[in-house]
C-alpha positions, 0 to 999 in steps of 0.5 A: 246207219244212214247207209244202211237205210239207203240200201234198204230203200234202194232194195224196196224200190228194186223189188217187184212182185210177179216180176212187174209190180213195184213193191214200193207202189204195193206198200203205198197203196196199202198204207192208204187202204189203212187210212180209209179204211180208219175214216170209213169205220167211223164216217157217220160220227165224223161226217155229223161233227165236221161234214165239210172236212170229213168229205174232203179228207175221204176225197183226197184218200180216194183220190190218192188210191185211184192215182197209186193205181194209175202209177202201178199201171204204167209201172207195171207196163214200163217194167214189161216193156223191156221183154218183147211181146209174144207172137200172137199178142196181136188180136184179131178183130178185138176190141181195143180197151182204151185205158190199154192204150192210155197206159202205152201212150204214156210210156217211154218207148224201149230204146236199146239199154236206155230204158229204165227197169224201174218207174219210181213213185211219183209222190208230187203226183200223188200229192196233185190228185190228193189236193184235187179231191181235197179242194173239190170236195166242198163244190161237189158237196155243195152241188149234190146238196143243192141238186137234193134240195132243187128236186127233192124226192117224194114217194110218188117222184123218186125216179122223176128227181133222180133223173132231174139230178142226173141230167143237170149233173152231166150237162152242167157240173160234168163238163166244168169239173173235167175242164177245172181238173185238166186246168188244174194238173196242168197248171200244177205241173208247171204249164201255162195257158197254152199248156192248159188249151192244148191239153183240153183240145187233145183230151178233153172232147173224148174224156167227156164222151167216156164220162157219158158212158160211165156216170149217168147209170152211176149217178141214177142209182147214187140219187136215187138210193144212197143218202145225201151224206153218202152220195159224194164217198159213193160217188168218189169209190166208184170214181176210183176206176174212174179217177184212174182213167183220168190219171192215165189220160192226164199222163198220156197228154203229158207225154205227148204234149209235155210243158 
């Protein structure tokens, strides 16, 4: 029985969709979608009864989805690294998307036959990202509530109040949140003060610049249109792509400066 289960597990971890996407990652992603779907179906009632806990669970699940996407991207690139690139793969004058570069930086290089054909799903990494979403949710919820009270929206000042909220959010909360994110990930990966300092020096500035490209427009819509109880879930849902980017950014920095 145990031997049969091991064989099935081995077969599962060595199975791929389209030759590159690990089936394990796809199944975990599907389970996560079921989880967030279950919470979303009755979110308003859950939030009314237990607003903080509901937000923590929702944020945790969304962060888990984002990291699974990031792990899948890395695994697919690792799988494809065994094959030589086509001769016409280099684009002349094109703009290289940074998330592509991050995926490449975070991968081990191909060295003869030493490169593994598969990339196992990193459960510990998933737990770290879900824990980050879980424990940051109360702080984010309190921050959004404070912004709502400090800059109330009347019929004649909705846009002005939303702009003030976005300005404070981007100037105050975003830099602190990013610094805490990289520090949390580094410490939970086993790094100390020196590793945290080195990672912040390596990736904080460029990540903050990317943040300012993406989030002001998202938050204007969020603060201007979305009710308070849905603002954090909305930001976290849009943030799946952003957290995927952060996951790849952290992975690339970890590969460049291990420990």
